[in-house]
PANUPA-9143 format. One record per residue (C-alpha): residue number from 1; z, y, x. Coordinates in Angstrom, 2 decimals. Layout:
BEGIN
+-----+---------+---------+---------+
!   k !      c3 !      c2 !      c1 !
+-----+---------+---------+---------+
! NUM !       Z !       Y !       X !
...
+-----+---------+---------+---------+
//
This chain:
BEGIN
+-----+---------+---------+---------+
!   k !      c3 !      c2 !      c1 !
+-----+---------+---------+---------+
!   1 !  123.38 !   64.09 !   89.41 !
!   2 !  120.83 !   66.73 !   88.58 !
!   3 !  120.15 !   68.44 !   92.12 !
!   4 !  121.53 !   72.17 !   92.03 !
!   5 !  117.89 !   73.45 !   92.62 !
!   6 !  116.81 !   71.28 !   90.37 !
!   7 !  114.52 !   74.45 !   88.26 !
!   8 !  113.10 !   75.25 !   91.97 !
!   9 !  112.25 !   71.53 !   93.09 !
!  10 !  110.46 !   71.00 !   89.39 !
!  11 !  108.09 !   74.33 !   89.21 !
!  12 !  104.64 !   73.83 !   90.38 !
!  13 !  104.46 !   77.15 !   91.65 !
!  14 !  107.18 !   77.11 !   94.03 !
!  15 !  106.13 !   74.97 !   98.15 !
!  16 !  107.74 !   72.29 !   98.94 !
!  17 !  109.12 !   71.70 !  102.42 !
!  18 !  106.33 !   68.96 !  102.75 !
!  19 !  103.75 !   72.05 !  101.27 !
!  20 !  104.77 !   74.64 !  103.57 !
!  21 !  104.76 !   72.38 !  106.91 !
!  22 !  100.94 !   71.86 !  105.61 !
!  23 !   99.67 !   74.82 !  105.06 !
!  24 !  101.16 !   76.53 !  108.46 !
!  25 !   99.59 !   73.46 !  110.49 !
!  26 !   98.30 !   74.89 !  114.03 !
!  27 !  100.15 !   78.30 !  113.27 !
!  28 !  100.43 !   79.70 !  115.96 !
!  29 !  103.57 !   82.86 !  115.39 !
!  30 !  106.97 !   82.84 !  116.94 !
!  31 !  107.84 !   86.61 !  116.47 !
!  32 !  107.69 !   88.05 !  112.54 !
!  33 !  108.58 !   91.25 !  111.83 !
!  34 !  108.73 !   92.44 !  108.29 !
!  35 !  108.18 !   95.84 !  107.63 !
!  36 !  108.48 !   98.06 !  103.88 !
!  37 !  111.09 !   98.62 !  101.55 !
!  38 !  113.24 !   96.96 !   98.68 !
!  39 !  110.18 !   94.49 !   98.18 !
!  40 !  110.01 !   93.65 !  101.52 !
!  41 !  114.05 !   93.84 !  101.68 !
!  42 !  114.09 !   90.45 !   99.51 !
!  43 !  116.43 !   92.46 !   96.60 !
!  44 !  116.77 !   90.89 !   93.28 !
!  45 !  118.76 !   88.58 !   91.02 !
!  46 !  119.72 !   85.13 !   91.48 !
!  47 !  118.13 !   82.46 !   89.51 !
!  48 !  119.31 !   79.30 !   88.04 !
!  49 !  118.07 !   76.23 !   90.01 !
!  50 !  116.12 !   78.45 !   92.58 !
!  51 !  118.26 !   78.73 !   95.98 !
!  52 !  119.47 !   82.54 !   96.52 !
!  53 !  116.72 !   82.96 !   99.67 !
!  54 !  114.23 !   85.96 !  100.13 !
!  55 !  110.55 !   85.14 !  100.26 !
!  56 !  110.62 !   86.26 !  104.01 !
!  57 !  113.11 !   84.02 !  104.96 !
!  58 !  111.17 !   80.93 !  102.92 !
!  59 !  107.99 !   82.52 !  105.40 !
!  60 !  110.52 !   82.56 !  108.07 !
!  61 !  111.42 !   78.85 !  107.44 !
!  62 !  107.93 !   77.91 !  106.87 !
!  63 !  106.74 !   78.85 !  110.31 !
!  64 !  109.84 !   77.59 !  112.08 !
!  65 !  108.60 !   73.81 !  111.04 !
!  66 !  106.36 !   74.67 !  113.57 !
!  67 !  108.17 !   76.30 !  116.04 !
!  68 !  111.99 !   75.84 !  115.45 !
!  69 !  112.36 !   79.30 !  118.32 !
!  70 !  110.68 !   81.45 !  115.98 !
!  71 !  112.40 !   85.27 !  116.11 !
!  72 !  112.70 !   86.83 !  113.19 !
!  73 !  113.65 !   90.53 !  112.43 !
!  74 !  113.80 !   92.32 !  108.73 !
!  75 !  113.74 !   95.57 !  108.75 !
!  76 !  113.19 !   96.69 !  105.19 !
!  77 !  115.18 !   98.83 !  103.03 !
!  78 !  116.12 !  100.08 !   99.23 !
!  79 !  114.45 !  102.87 !   98.25 !
!  80 !  111.99 !  104.10 !  101.30 !
!  81 !  108.37 !  105.67 !  100.56 !
!  82 !  105.77 !  104.68 !  102.86 !
!  83 !  106.51 !  107.90 !  105.31 !
!  84 !  109.76 !  106.35 !  105.57 !
!  85 !  108.81 !  102.89 !  106.82 !
!  86 !  106.85 !  104.65 !  109.44 !
!  87 !  109.25 !  106.92 !  110.17 !
!  88 !  112.15 !  104.61 !  110.84 !
!  89 !  110.76 !  100.86 !  111.09 !
!  90 !  107.62 !  101.46 !  112.97 !
!  91 !  109.19 !  102.30 !  116.81 !
!  92 !  111.71 !   99.44 !  116.29 !
!  93 !  109.09 !   97.07 !  114.64 !
!  94 !  106.70 !   97.58 !  117.62 !
!  95 !  109.30 !   97.23 !  120.38 !
!  96 !  110.50 !   93.83 !  118.94 !
!  97 !  106.76 !   92.80 !  119.70 !
!  98 !  105.75 !   90.45 !  116.98 !
!  99 !  103.11 !   88.70 !  117.34 !
! 100 !  102.79 !   88.18 !  112.99 !
! 101 !  103.88 !   91.99 !  111.04 !
! 102 !  104.41 !   90.99 !  107.49 !
! 103 !  104.09 !   95.05 !  105.84 !
! 104 !  105.23 !   95.61 !  102.06 !
! 105 !  104.81 !   99.75 !  101.17 !
! 106 !  103.74 !  102.28 !   98.46 !
! 107 !  106.19 !  100.44 !   95.57 !
! 108 !  108.52 !  103.78 !   95.59 !
! 109 !  105.17 !  105.85 !   95.82 !
! 110 !  104.41 !  104.95 !   92.77 !
! 111 !  107.73 !  105.42 !   90.69 !
! 112 !  107.70 !  109.28 !   92.53 !
! 113 !  106.10 !  112.18 !   90.03 !
! 114 !  103.66 !  113.16 !   92.29 !
! 115 !  101.19 !  110.01 !   93.75 !
! 116 !   98.79 !  110.71 !   95.98 !
! 117 !   96.65 !  107.35 !   96.76 !
! 118 !   95.26 !  109.12 !   99.64 !
! 119 !   98.92 !  110.47 !  101.12 !
! 120 !   99.53 !  106.92 !  100.86 !
! 121 !   96.90 !  104.80 !  102.19 !
! 122 !   96.81 !  107.47 !  105.57 !
! 123 !  100.38 !  106.41 !  106.01 !
! 124 !   99.88 !  102.62 !  105.67 !
! 125 !   96.89 !  103.44 !  107.70 !
! 126 !   99.39 !  104.91 !  110.88 !
! 127 !  102.12 !  101.72 !  110.43 !
! 128 !   99.13 !   99.07 !  110.45 !
! 129 !   97.07 !  101.07 !  113.31 !
! 130 !   99.69 !  100.37 !  116.20 !
! 131 !  101.12 !   96.63 !  114.71 !
! 132 !   97.09 !   95.73 !  115.08 !
! 133 !   96.43 !   97.85 !  118.66 !
! 134 !   99.74 !   95.94 !  119.84 !
! 135 !   97.87 !   92.39 !  119.82 !
! 136 !  100.13 !   91.78 !  115.85 !
! 137 !   98.30 !   89.85 !  113.12 !
! 138 !   98.92 !   91.91 !  110.36 !
! 139 !   99.72 !   90.94 !  106.89 !
! 140 !   99.66 !   93.64 !  103.65 !
! 141 !  101.21 !   92.98 !  100.19 !
! 142 !   99.72 !   94.14 !   96.66 !
! 143 !  102.47 !   93.99 !   94.70 !
! 144 !  103.19 !   91.55 !   91.20 !
! 145 !  102.03 !   94.36 !   88.38 !
! 146 !  105.53 !   94.80 !   85.66 !
! 147 !  103.41 !   96.70 !   83.06 !
! 148 !  101.47 !   93.25 !   82.71 !
! 149 !  104.94 !   91.52 !   81.87 !
! 150 !  106.95 !   94.34 !   80.11 !
! 151 !  105.76 !   96.00 !   77.60 !
! 152 !  106.94 !   99.90 !   78.18 !
! 153 !  107.21 !  102.82 !   77.14 !
! 154 !  104.04 !  105.01 !   76.83 !
! 155 !  102.66 !  106.90 !   78.08 !
! 156 !  104.59 !  106.10 !   81.53 !
! 157 !  103.46 !  102.21 !   80.84 !
! 158 !   99.76 !  103.33 !   81.24 !
! 159 !  100.12 !  105.52 !   84.25 !
! 160 !  102.56 !  102.91 !   85.80 !
! 161 !   99.56 !  100.53 !   85.79 !
! 162 !   97.22 !  102.93 !   86.91 !
! 163 !   99.04 !  103.48 !   90.15 !
! 164 !   99.64 !  100.06 !   90.54 !
! 165 !   96.19 !   99.35 !   90.42 !
! 166 !   95.50 !  102.38 !   92.90 !
! 167 !   98.35 !  100.92 !   95.46 !
! 168 !   96.45 !   97.51 !   95.24 !
! 169 !   93.35 !   98.96 !   95.51 !
! 170 !   93.73 !  101.61 !   98.90 !
! 171 !   96.63 !   98.34 !   99.88 !
! 172 !   92.99 !   96.03 !   99.99 !
! 173 !   91.13 !   98.89 !  102.02 !
! 174 !   93.36 !   99.70 !  104.81 !
! 175 !   93.85 !   96.04 !  105.32 !
! 176 !   89.76 !   95.58 !  105.37 !
! 177 !   89.63 !   98.63 !  107.84 !
! 178 !   91.83 !   97.26 !  110.18 !
! 179 !   91.47 !   93.51 !  110.02 !
! 180 !   94.88 !   92.75 !  108.45 !
! 181 !   95.52 !   90.04 !  105.59 !
! 182 !   95.90 !   90.97 !  102.19 !
! 183 !   98.32 !   88.64 !  100.14 !
! 184 !   97.41 !   89.08 !   96.62 !
! 185 !  100.23 !   89.63 !   94.24 !
! 186 !   98.47 !   91.75 !   91.77 !
! 187 !   95.68 !   89.00 !   91.04 !
! 188 !   98.03 !   86.16 !   91.21 !
! 189 !   97.74 !   84.01 !   88.22 !
! 190 !  101.62 !   84.47 !   87.17 !
! 191 !  101.45 !   88.21 !   87.36 !
! 192 !  102.25 !   88.42 !   84.28 !
! 193 !  105.19 !   86.52 !   83.48 !
! 194 !  108.06 !   88.13 !   83.11 !
! 195 !  110.48 !   85.33 !   84.40 !
! 196 !  109.92 !   86.21 !   87.85 !
! 197 !  111.83 !   89.84 !   87.30 !
! 198 !  115.25 !   90.93 !   87.64 !
! 199 !  117.06 !   92.71 !   85.10 !
! 200 !  116.07 !   95.64 !   86.28 !
! 201 !  112.34 !   95.18 !   85.81 !
! 202 !  111.68 !   96.43 !   88.93 !
! 203 !  112.22 !   94.07 !   91.75 !
! 204 !  111.49 !   90.29 !   91.89 !
! 205 !  114.18 !   87.73 !   91.01 !
! 206 !  114.55 !   84.76 !   93.08 !
! 207 !  111.97 !   82.52 !   91.32 !
! 208 !  109.47 !   85.59 !   92.00 !
! 209 !  110.88 !   85.66 !   95.12 !
! 210 !  110.11 !   81.73 !   95.42 !
! 211 !  105.98 !   82.55 !   93.94 !
! 212 !  105.79 !   85.41 !   96.13 !
! 213 !  106.59 !   83.46 !   99.19 !
! 214 !  104.02 !   80.63 !   98.30 !
! 215 !  101.01 !   83.88 !   98.31 !
! 216 !  102.62 !   84.73 !  101.58 !
! 217 !  102.29 !   81.08 !  103.07 !
! 218 !   98.60 !   80.16 !  101.80 !
! 219 !   97.40 !   83.53 !  102.90 !
! 220 !   98.15 !   83.13 !  106.78 !
! 221 !   96.91 !   78.96 !  105.40 !
! 222 !   93.75 !   80.51 !  104.45 !
! 223 !   93.79 !   82.45 !  108.07 !
! 224 !   94.79 !   79.16 !  110.08 !
! 225 !   91.92 !   76.88 !  108.11 !
! 226 !   88.87 !   78.79 !  107.03 !
! 227 !   87.22 !   76.64 !  104.87 !
! 228 !   83.85 !   75.33 !  106.25 !
! 229 !   80.74 !   76.59 !  104.71 !
! 230 !   77.89 !   73.34 !  104.15 !
! 231 !   74.44 !   74.01 !  105.23 !
! 232 !   72.37 !   73.69 !  102.85 !
+-----+---------+---------+---------+
//
């Protein structure tokens, strides 16, 4: 009998349980918070042959392999811009007192008629800084660029690509400034793969969620197991 999740099991871009366990060896985190918009919440279509489980649930599962009592809260909600994430989710997240917080925001900002990278950077920083000050490790996401995978009508396609590039740059800058990790989906080898997307061509489907989870866990693993530089 063919396994119900056969496509996932055969997908080289999706981590298996043993890979997750090895990558997250030594992980200290026991309280995981996820903040953001629909990308944080894990909105997306089912995909044949893949488990219906969001990227954040996969990360939580991987961490529970080492700490079964890990507590996970996802504050993500569909449709929020970065300022709304800060206003609605920051205080509840601080009260939850995570030792690892993952923030995914900015995707709805780039879809608005007016988009200010400087304003979004300030709003994202206002989320990250208090979490870091409270002692949490923080990871930020850059987003997969749909314009690399699908031809969109012009000039909208070009403008969206430029805005997503600006969002990636400001997210990376905030991460550097605050000592946060950067999960770089914008630079992922599968960034141009249209099969990662739901029918709305905005949200990741369950294959995309699985690939995204792999990127997140590999980033966490690099922080846990930094490469040892060879001496000349």
